[in-house]
N, C-alpha and C positions, 0 to 999 in steps of 0.2 A: 186296528192299526198298531203297529207296534210301539211303544211307550221309548223317550230317548233312551231312558238307561237302556233297554233293552238294543237299542240300536246299537249304542256302545261296546254294550257286550259283543255283540255280534262283529263289529268291526274290529274291537281288539281280538277274538279268535282268527278272525280272516287273515290280519296281519300276522300274528306267532303262526299261523299256517303259513304263509307264504315266506316269511323267515326262516322257518325248517325246511319249507320246499331248498330254499336257496342256499341253505345249510347243504342239503344233501347235495344237491348240483355240485357244488364247490369241490364236495370231496370226494365224489366222483371223478371230477376233472383232474384234480390232485394225486389220485391212487391211479390214475391209467397214465399221466404224465412221468409218474416216480418209478415205475415198477421196472426193475431191473435197469436202474440208470447207473447204479455205483458197483463199480468195478475195481477188485483191488487191483493192483500192480505190481505188489510182489509180498512175498509170504510175509505172515506176522513173525515177531520172536519167537525164538525157543524158548516157549515157559518154563519150561523146568529147569533151565539153566540160571546161576545165579549171576549177579545178584537182582534179577529179576521180580519183580514184585508184580502186585495185579490190582487192577480195577474193572469196575461192573458197568455195563450200560444196561438200564433196567426199561422196560415199557409196561405201563399202566393203561395201554390201551392208546389212546390217541395222545398220550403225552410220554414222554422220554427226558431219562435223566444220569445222572452219572454219579458212581459212589466210589469214593476211596474209604481205607482204612486209616481212622483219623491220626493211629499210630507213624503213618507213613509220610504224612503232611508235613512240612516244616513249618513251624508256626510264625515265621518272621515273613516267610512269603504268601501267608493265608494270617495274618492276625484276627481274621473274625472266625477262623476254628476255635479259637479259645473260647466263645460263647457258649461251647459243649462239652465241658471239660469231664463227663461221664460217658461220653459217648465212646462207644469202638469204631463206629461208623460215618462217614458223612454224606449224605445224599444231596445232591445238586441239580434245582431245576431255573430256566429260564422263563418269561412268559409274560404278559400283556398287564401290565401293570392294575386296571379293574376287575378285568375279568379273574383271572388269577387270585386276587385276593378275596374275591366272592363266594362266598359256599354256596352250591347249589344255581348259579348264574345262567340266565336264560338264554334265550336266543337273540336278544336284544344285544346285550353285551359281547356276545357271542360274533355277531355280526361288525360290530363297533373294533373290538379288536381284528377283523382280518381284512377289512374294506380300507383301511386309511391307518398312516401310521400314528403306532401311540405310545406312550411311555411305559416302561420295561420294568419287572422285579426280578431277583432271586429268591427263590424258597430253597431255603438249607434245613435238613432233617437229621437230626441226631440219634442214633440207636445204638443198642448194645448187642444185639443178635447178629447172626450172620444175615445177609440180604434176602435168602431165601427165606427162610424164618420170618423176619418183620414184614414182606410183601410176598405171602404166597399165593394172590391173586395173580402177579404181573410175570410178564416173561423177562429172564435173565441171562446174561451171555457175560464169561468171565474172559479179560483180556490181557498179555504181558506187559506188563510197563517197565521199560529200562530207567536207569538213571537220568538220561537226557530225556526220555519222555515221561515222566514223573516229574521234572520243573518245567518241562513245557506244558504240561496239563496243570500244573499248580499255579503259573503265570498264569496262562489262558483264565483262571476262574479267579484269579486276583483281579485282574485287568476287567472282568464281567460287573465288578462293582462301580459304582457311579462315585468314586472316592471323592471329588471336590476338592484336592488340597490337603485330605485327613488321609492319616496312616490306617486308621481303622474305623471302619463305618458301623453307625448306631442300627439297630434294627427298626423297622416301621412298627412291626407288631408280632403278635403270635403267628403262627404260617397255620395250614388247613390238619396237618393230624401230626401227635407225636408231640417230642420236643421238636419242634421247629419255628423257623422266625424269618421275615420278611423283609428282603433289603432292596434299596433302591438300586438298579441294574444298568449299564450303558446299554447303547444301542434304542431304535426305534422298531416297535415288533409291529406285524402285518403280515398280510397273509403270506409273502416271498421272504418274508425273514420269524419264521416262527420257531417256538421251543425245537423242534426238531433239526433245526436247523442250528441252531446254538448245539446241540448236543453232538451233529456232525463237527461242528469245530472245535467240539472238546476233542475228536479222534484224530482229528489232524494235526491239534495239538501234541496228544501224548504218542505223534512218529508216525500214524494210519494213514496211506495215501487215499483221501473219501473224498469225494467233492459235495462238500457242504451246502452250495449253491442248490446244488439238485435234491437235497437229502429233505423237502417237504413234508413226509409221513414218516408216522413213528416205523412202519414196516420198510421203509426204505434204510431207515438207520437202523433199523434191526436186522435186516440182509445182509448190513455190510459188515453189523456185527460179528454174525454168525461165520461169514468167510474168514474174517481173522480169530476168532476166539471158541470158547467153546460154552456152547450152554449149556446152564445148568440147572434151569428151569424154565418150563413153556407154562402160558397160562392154560388155564384147566380145559379149556374149549377142545385146546390143542394137541392133550396128552391121552 
């Protein structure tokens, strides 16, 4: 007869297996629902015409983020950018409070993150080298950014912080990699309002006519970014 401890281990394994299975099913549903749903309604701006600048959409697999040159950012509109004085670029991502801040988070936190609304955080990463050098395993798309688009994008990031009446938000702590920090964010994270929806919202704020409500997967965001911008790096499996 199995010992109580053995029963507990077996039950834990069964629970983990069930959690992984549910995550796979949810992912399959999302990928099916979002395939080909983002369609551009106008051509991208002329990237070679001044005074356009550029920004980047980066996919790390499941998660997407936005990268800007720090020199292009008005510090008065994004005061937290001054927390990275030596950075040449800043990457911003949005995610669920517990899951995003926990390295190696398991299926339990993943299920908690997607099944009901939870608090959110921003992760900001500062780095010196171009995005392709810093993220050699990620897909990166470069997009043109007009002055109005830059203003809209930086305002979008500014309003993503949970400011609670303060002009400059204090970091919660160290981020996941490199020179990075977590900050409290606005909005509730759940299955239909995830990091990729936030990134699609950043594209909208930059002047691109995409649907953020349908951008539930990283691939749906990158599909739209590819149509508007220039792929400068693909993930290794796609090269």
